[in-house]
C-alpha positions as CSV (number, residue, x, y, z in Angstrom):
1,M,-116.3,36.0,16.4
2,P,-112.3,35.1,15.7
3,A,-113.6,32.1,13.6
4,M,-116.2,33.6,11.9
5,N,-113.3,35.8,10.7
6,A,-111.3,33.9,9.2
7,N,-114.0,31.6,7.5
8,L,-116.0,34.7,6.0
9,P,-113.1,35.2,3.2
10,L,-113.0,31.4,2.3
11,F,-117.3,31.5,2.2
12,I,-117.6,34.2,0.7
13,G,-114.7,33.5,-2.0
14,L,-116.0,30.1,-2.5
15,R,-120.3,31.4,-2.9
16,Y,-118.7,33.5,-5.8
17,I,-117.4,30.7,-7.7
18,R,-120.2,29.2,-7.4
19,S,-123.2,31.7,-7.3
20,K,-125.3,33.3,-10.9
21,R,-123.5,36.7,-11.6
22,R,-125.6,39.7,-12.1
23,N,-122.7,40.1,-15.3
24,G,-122.5,37.6,-17.5
25,F,-119.4,38.8,-18.9
26,V,-117.7,38.2,-15.9
27,S,-118.7,34.4,-15.5
28,F,-117.7,33.6,-19.4
29,I,-114.0,35.1,-18.1
30,S,-114.2,32.8,-15.0
31,L,-114.7,29.7,-16.8
32,L,-112.0,31.0,-19.7
33,S,-109.1,30.5,-16.9
34,F,-110.5,28.3,-15.5
35,I,-110.0,26.0,-18.7
36,A,-107.0,27.8,-19.5
37,M,-105.3,26.1,-17.2
38,A,-106.7,23.0,-17.4
39,L,-105.3,22.8,-20.5
40,G,-102.5,24.3,-20.7
41,V,-101.4,22.1,-17.7
42,M,-102.7,19.0,-19.8
43,A,-100.6,20.5,-22.9
44,L,-97.5,20.5,-20.5
45,I,-97.6,17.2,-19.1
46,L,-98.7,15.2,-22.2
47,V,-95.8,17.1,-24.8
48,L,-93.5,15.9,-21.9
49,S,-94.4,12.7,-21.5
50,V,-94.4,12.1,-25.0
51,M,-91.1,13.8,-25.0
52,N,-89.7,11.2,-22.1
53,G,-90.5,8.6,-24.1
54,F,-89.1,9.5,-27.2
55,D,-85.8,10.2,-25.6
56,R,-85.8,6.7,-23.6
57,E,-86.7,4.7,-26.8
58,I,-83.8,6.8,-28.4
59,R,-81.3,5.1,-25.1
60,E,-83.1,2.2,-25.7
61,R,-82.2,1.5,-29.4
62,I,-78.9,2.9,-29.0
63,L,-78.5,0.5,-27.0
64,S,-79.2,-2.3,-28.9
65,V,-76.0,-1.6,-31.1
66,V,-74.2,0.6,-29.3
67,S,-72.1,-1.1,-26.0
68,H,-71.8,0.4,-22.9
69,A,-68.4,0.6,-22.9
70,A,-64.4,0.0,-25.3
71,L,-61.6,-0.2,-24.4
72,V,-59.8,1.3,-27.7
73,N,-55.7,2.0,-28.5
74,E,-54.9,4.1,-31.0
75,K,-52.0,1.5,-31.9
76,G,-54.5,-1.9,-31.5
77,V,-54.6,-4.1,-29.1
78,A,-52.4,-7.1,-29.5
79,D,-53.4,-9.7,-27.1
80,W,-57.4,-8.9,-26.6
81,Q,-58.1,-11.8,-24.6
82,A,-56.0,-10.5,-21.7
83,L,-57.5,-7.2,-21.5
84,G,-60.5,-8.3,-21.6
85,D,-59.8,-10.9,-19.0
86,W,-58.2,-7.7,-17.3
87,A,-61.6,-5.7,-17.3
88,L,-63.6,-8.4,-16.1
89,E,-61.2,-7.8,-12.9
90,D,-64.0,-4.6,-12.2
91,P,-67.5,-5.7,-10.2
92,G,-69.3,-3.8,-12.7
93,V,-67.9,-5.1,-16.5
94,K,-70.6,-8.1,-16.9
95,A,-68.7,-9.5,-20.4
96,F,-66.0,-8.5,-23.5
97,A,-65.5,-9.1,-27.3
98,P,-63.0,-8.1,-29.8
99,F,-64.0,-5.6,-32.4
100,V,-62.2,-4.3,-35.6
101,E,-64.1,-0.6,-36.8
102,G,-63.4,1.0,-40.2
103,Y,-65.3,2.9,-42.8
104,G,-66.0,1.5,-46.2
105,L,-68.2,1.7,-49.3
106,L,-70.3,-1.0,-49.7
107,T,-71.6,-0.9,-53.8
108,S,-74.3,-3.7,-55.4
109,D,-76.1,-4.2,-58.8
110,T,-78.5,-1.1,-57.7
111,G,-76.8,1.5,-55.7
112,S,-74.2,1.9,-52.8
113,Q,-73.7,3.4,-49.2
114,G,-71.4,4.4,-47.1
115,V,-70.9,2.4,-44.1
116,L,-69.6,2.0,-40.3
117,L,-68.1,-1.7,-40.6
118,H,-67.7,-3.6,-37.6
119,G,-65.2,-6.3,-36.6
120,V,-66.5,-9.4,-34.7
121,D,-66.4,-12.6,-33.1
122,P,-69.7,-14.4,-32.5
123,R,-68.9,-16.1,-30.4
124,Y,-68.2,-13.1,-28.0
125,E,-70.5,-10.5,-29.4
126,Q,-73.5,-11.7,-28.3
127,G,-72.3,-10.9,-24.2
128,V,-72.2,-7.1,-25.1
129,S,-75.0,-7.2,-28.4
130,P,-78.2,-7.1,-27.9
131,V,-78.2,-6.9,-32.0
132,T,-78.3,-10.6,-32.1
133,N,-81.2,-11.1,-31.1
134,H,-82.3,-8.3,-33.6
135,M,-81.7,-11.0,-36.8
136,L,-84.7,-10.7,-39.3
137,V,-83.1,-13.4,-41.3
138,G,-79.2,-15.4,-41.0
139,D,-77.8,-15.3,-38.3
140,F,-74.2,-13.9,-36.5
141,S,-73.1,-17.6,-36.0
142,L,-72.8,-17.6,-39.8
143,L,-69.7,-15.2,-39.7
144,Q,-67.0,-17.4,-40.3
145,P,-63.1,-16.2,-40.9
146,G,-61.9,-16.4,-44.2
147,E,-65.6,-16.7,-45.9
148,Y,-66.4,-13.3,-45.9
149,G,-69.9,-12.6,-44.8
150,I,-71.4,-9.8,-43.9
151,V,-74.0,-9.0,-42.2
152,L,-76.3,-5.7,-42.8
153,G,-78.7,-3.6,-40.9
154,N,-82.5,-3.7,-42.8
155,L,-82.4,-0.3,-44.2
156,L,-78.9,-0.6,-45.9
157,A,-80.0,-4.3,-47.3
158,R,-82.9,-2.7,-48.5
159,S,-81.3,0.4,-50.2
160,L,-78.5,-1.9,-52.5
161,G,-81.5,-4.1,-52.8
162,V,-80.1,-7.4,-51.5
163,I,-80.8,-10.2,-49.4
164,R,-79.3,-13.1,-47.8
165,G,-77.2,-15.1,-50.3
166,D,-76.4,-12.3,-52.6
167,H,-73.3,-10.9,-53.1
168,V,-72.0,-6.8,-51.9
169,M,-68.7,-5.4,-53.2
170,L,-66.5,-3.4,-50.3
171,S,-64.9,-0.6,-50.9
172,L,-61.9,0.1,-48.5
173,P,-60.9,3.8,-47.7
174,E,-56.8,3.0,-49.0
175,L,-55.5,2.2,-52.2
176,N,-53.4,0.0,-53.5
177,V,-50.1,1.0,-55.6
178,T,-48.6,-1.5,-58.3
179,P,-46.5,-1.6,-60.8
180,A,-49.8,-1.3,-62.9
181,G,-51.2,1.6,-61.5
182,I,-52.7,3.2,-58.2
183,F,-55.8,1.0,-57.7
184,P,-58.5,1.2,-55.0
185,R,-58.4,-1.6,-52.7
186,Y,-61.8,-4.1,-52.2
187,K,-63.2,-7.0,-51.2
188,R,-66.8,-8.9,-52.5
189,F,-68.5,-10.2,-49.5
190,R,-71.3,-12.6,-49.1
191,V,-75.1,-11.2,-47.0
192,L,-75.0,-13.7,-44.6
193,G,-78.1,-11.4,-43.0
194,V,-80.1,-8.5,-42.3
195,F,-80.8,-7.3,-38.7
196,Q,-83.3,-4.5,-37.3
197,V,-83.2,-3.0,-34.4
198,G,-85.3,0.4,-35.2
199,A,-82.3,3.0,-35.1
200,Q,-79.8,5.3,-37.5
201,V,-77.7,2.5,-37.6
202,D,-80.0,0.5,-39.5
203,S,-78.5,2.3,-42.6
204,G,-75.3,2.4,-42.1
205,M,-73.6,-0.5,-40.2
206,A,-72.5,-3.7,-41.3
207,F,-71.0,-6.8,-39.3
208,I,-67.8,-9.3,-40.6
209,H,-65.7,-11.5,-38.7
210,Y,-63.6,-9.7,-36.5
211,Q,-60.3,-11.7,-38.6
212,D,-61.3,-10.8,-41.8
213,A,-61.6,-7.0,-40.4
214,Q,-57.9,-7.2,-39.6
215,K,-57.1,-8.7,-43.3
216,L,-58.9,-5.7,-45.0
217,Y,-57.6,-3.1,-42.8
218,R,-53.8,-4.4,-42.3
219,M,-54.2,-5.3,-38.5
220,S,-51.8,-7.2,-38.4
221,G,-53.1,-9.5,-36.0
222,R,-54.4,-6.7,-33.7
223,V,-57.9,-5.6,-33.3
224,S,-59.1,-1.7,-32.3
225,G,-60.1,-2.3,-28.8
226,V,-62.8,-4.8,-26.6
227,R,-65.9,-3.8,-25.7
228,L,-68.0,-3.7,-22.6
229,R,-71.4,-5.0,-20.9
230,V,-71.7,-3.7,-17.9
231,D,-74.1,-4.5,-15.2
232,D,-76.2,-0.4,-15.0
233,P,-75.7,1.0,-18.7
234,Y,-77.2,4.1,-16.8
235,G,-74.4,3.9,-14.3
236,V,-71.5,3.3,-17.0
237,D,-69.6,6.7,-15.9
238,M,-68.9,5.3,-12.3
239,V,-67.4,1.9,-13.7
240,A,-65.6,3.7,-16.5
241,T,-63.6,6.4,-14.5
242,R,-62.7,3.1,-12.1
243,L,-60.9,2.0,-15.1
244,R,-59.3,5.1,-16.2
245,S,-57.7,4.8,-13.3
246,E,-56.4,1.6,-13.3
247,S,-55.8,1.5,-17.0
248,K,-52.1,1.2,-18.4
249,E,-50.7,4.1,-20.9
250,G,-52.3,4.4,-24.4
251,L,-56.2,3.2,-23.4
252,V,-58.7,4.7,-23.7
253,V,-61.9,4.4,-22.5
254,K,-64.4,5.6,-24.6
255,T,-68.5,5.6,-22.8
256,W,-71.7,5.4,-24.5
257,T,-73.1,8.6,-23.0
258,G,-70.3,10.0,-24.0
259,E,-70.3,9.4,-27.0
260,M,-73.8,10.1,-27.7
261,G,-73.6,13.1,-25.0
262,N,-74.4,15.3,-27.9
263,L,-77.4,13.8,-29.2
264,F,-79.2,14.2,-25.1
265,Q,-78.2,17.3,-24.1
266,A,-79.6,18.2,-27.5
267,I,-82.8,16.5,-26.8
268,E,-82.8,17.3,-23.2
269,M,-82.1,21.1,-24.7
270,E,-85.3,20.7,-26.5
271,K,-88.0,19.6,-23.8
272,K,-87.0,22.6,-22.2
273,V,-86.9,24.9,-24.4
274,V,-90.5,23.3,-25.9
275,G,-91.7,23.5,-21.9
276,L,-91.1,26.9,-21.7
277,L,-93.2,28.1,-25.3
278,L,-95.8,25.7,-23.2
279,A,-96.0,27.3,-20.2
280,A,-97.1,30.3,-21.8
281,I,-100.6,28.7,-21.7
282,V,-100.3,28.5,-18.0
283,A,-99.5,32.3,-18.4
284,V,-102.3,33.2,-21.0
285,A,-104.7,31.5,-18.6
286,A,-103.2,33.6,-15.0
287,F,-103.9,36.7,-17.0
288,N,-107.4,35.2,-17.2
289,I,-107.8,35.1,-13.9
290,V,-106.3,38.6,-13.1
291,A,-108.6,39.5,-16.0
292,S,-112.1,37.8,-14.3
293,L,-110.8,39.0,-11.1
294,T,-110.4,42.2,-12.6
295,L,-113.9,42.4,-13.7
296,M,-115.5,41.0,-10.6
297,V,-114.1,43.7,-8.1
298,A,-116.0,46.5,-10.6
299,D,-118.9,43.9,-10.6
300,K,-119.3,43.5,-7.1
301,R,-118.4,47.2,-5.9
302,R,-121.7,47.3,-3.6
303,D,-120.3,44.1,-1.9
304,I,-117.4,45.1,-1.0
305,A,-118.6,48.7,0.8
306,V,-121.2,47.2,2.9
307,L,-119.1,44.1,4.1
308,R,-116.9,47.6,5.0
309,T,-119.5,48.9,6.5
310,L,-120.5,45.7,9.0
311,G,-116.4,46.2,10.2
312,A,-114.6,43.6,7.4
313,E,-111.0,44.8,7.4
314,G,-109.7,45.5,4.1
315,K,-106.8,42.2,4.4
316,T,-110.6,40.2,4.8
317,I,-111.5,41.8,1.3
318,S,-108.6,41.4,-0.7
319,R,-108.3,37.5,0.6
320,I,-111.8,36.9,-0.3
321,F,-110.6,37.2,-4.1
322,R,-107.1,36.2,-3.2
323,I,-109.0,32.5,-2.3
324,Q,-112.0,32.9,-5.2
325,G,-108.6,33.6,-7.9
326,T,-106.6,31.3,-6.3
327,A,-109.5,28.4,-6.4
328,V,-109.9,28.7,-10.0
329,G,-106.6,28.6,-10.7
330,L,-106.4,25.6,-8.6
331,F,-109.6,23.7,-10.0
332,G,-108.3,24.1,-13.5
333,V,-104.6,22.5,-12.6
334,V,-106.0,20.2,-10.8
335,T,-108.2,18.7,-13.9
336,G,-105.5,19.8,-16.1
337,V,-103.4,17.0,-14.5
338,I,-105.7,14.5,-13.9
339,C,-106.9,15.0,-17.9
340,G,-102.5,15.0,-19.1
341,C,-102.2,12.1,-16.9
342,L,-104.7,10.2,-18.5
343,M,-104.0,11.1,-22.1
344,A,-100.2,10.4,-21.3
345,L,-100.6,7.0,-19.8
346,G,-102.9,5.5,-23.0
347,I,-102.1,8.3,-24.9
348,A,-100.6,5.0,-27.9
349,D,-103.7,3.6,-27.3
350,I,-106.0,7.0,-28.9
351,V,-103.2,7.6,-31.7
352,G,-104.5,3.5,-32.5
353,L,-107.4,3.9,-32.1
354,L,-108.0,7.4,-34.3
355,E,-105.6,5.5,-36.6
356,R,-107.8,2.5,-37.1
357,Y,-111.2,5.0,-36.9
358,L,-109.6,7.7,-39.6
359,G,-107.2,4.6,-41.8
360,F,-104.1,6.9,-41.8
361,Q,-101.3,5.1,-40.0
362,V,-99.6,8.0,-37.8
363,F,-96.0,6.6,-38.1
364,D,-95.6,4.2,-40.8
365,P,-92.9,1.7,-39.7
366,D,-90.7,1.8,-43.4
367,V,-90.5,5.3,-42.7
368,Y,-89.6,6.2,-38.9
369,F,-88.0,4.1,-36.2
370,I,-91.7,3.6,-34.1
371,S,-94.6,1.8,-35.3
372,E,-96.6,3.9,-31.8
373,L,-96.3,7.5,-30.0
374,P,-94.1,6.2,-26.8
375,S,-94.6,8.2,-23.7
376,R,-93.4,8.5,-20.8
377,L,-95.0,9.7,-17.8
378,M,-92.6,10.8,-14.6
379,W,-94.2,12.4,-11.9
380,Q,-91.5,15.1,-11.6
381,D,-93.2,16.8,-14.3
382,V,-95.8,16.0,-13.6
383,L,-95.2,18.0,-9.6
384,A,-93.3,21.3,-11.3
385,I,-96.4,21.8,-13.4
386,S,-98.7,21.5,-11.0
387,L,-96.6,23.8,-8.7
388,L,-96.5,26.7,-11.6
389,G,-99.7,26.4,-11.7
390,V,-100.6,26.9,-8.4
391,F,-97.6,29.9,-8.1
392,L,-99.0,31.6,-11.0
393,S,-102.5,31.4,-9.8
394,L,-101.9,33.1,-6.8
395,I,-99.4,35.4,-8.4
396,A,-102.8,36.2,-10.9
397,T,-104.7,37.3,-7.6
398,L,-102.6,39.9,-6.2
399,Y,-102.9,43.1,-7.9
400,P,-106.9,41.6,-8.1
401,A,-107.6,41.6,-4.7
402,H,-105.4,44.9,-3.7
403,R,-108.0,46.8,-6.0
404,A,-110.5,45.4,-4.0
405,A,-108.9,46.1,-0.1
406,K,-109.0,50.2,-1.2
407,V,-112.2,50.0,-2.8
408,L,-114.4,52.9,-0.2
409,P,-117.5,52.1,1.0
410,A,-118.7,55.8,0.6
411,E,-117.9,56.2,-2.9
412,A,-118.8,52.6,-3.8
413,L,-122.5,53.3,-2.2
414,R,-123.1,57.1,-3.4
415,Y,-122.4,55.9,-7.4
416,D,-124.1,52.3,-6.8
417,H,-127.4,52.3,-9.0
């Protein structure tokens, strides 16, 4: 008998889901609860996966150009070779390269554009920056001291209307004071190559030889510092901590996470806000469960009275409706998780299929830095969303189940016709 009493709420609760009810409106509300829960869970998984994909894409694009870490001195570094060798003593550092950094204005016959100029040594730069592997035309090794060659980003070259072999004029934010007057400092450069990494730097960064940059920015044989490549870019902060503890006075250790920290904090905040807003869909599904169970209690007053007359306790009646509501929510969560995971894993193919079928491109490479919708399914997100759906489903059953337990058999049978 105790075993039967324990299984009775489960048996009746699941039977109410499968059986055809006299009140079709109650069935319709239950169906809406299931669909809303499934859609909410699916939307949350899909959107968060796409945002994770964008976050990963941005990190990879940034790491294609930005160094993992840099040792910088405001007064400049005279013996950059010794500084690089010292950094290599750390087990996490794999390579280094000198650099000179400054700003300027590039001008061509068709326009002008402000740029961040990097003076580099092609021999060392290949070890720290993957940008050398993203050349559309030309080669980094063509940068030679004294020849004043320049390598431009794809969007920057397009904005200036130049190709390999053309010339651009670089104006520096400094002035020359001569007896004839005050004139801006400028130098003519020849375009030796064009790179494309698919990030914002394509439109605002250019590379020249570091010895040419020393002359332009009057560095007197010094460099701004050395850029470093570490074994694990996502563990660069540990390397930076060790270098800071051993660095000399005036030496500043910068990392890509520190330089781009605000960007990734904004992305993370956006992900949380969007996730919170989309969680409202799951909450609406939970309210639908409340509504359907409340109507179910009203519809099943006679059944409840009969069970109470046969000796069922209030907690048994309450458990019946908790099981029913939780089952509806659980089925919706499982369906949403399956559909959401499948869509998150295949969203790029789905969008590609729609593009071919409808004849338009969602992400035009000429406008955007990506050509397809990125997605990264993270199982911790799936677990958190699943637990949220199940939790809200459980909470939604409490009030209707409490009302069902309070139904009095005599009153229910007296007014039932």
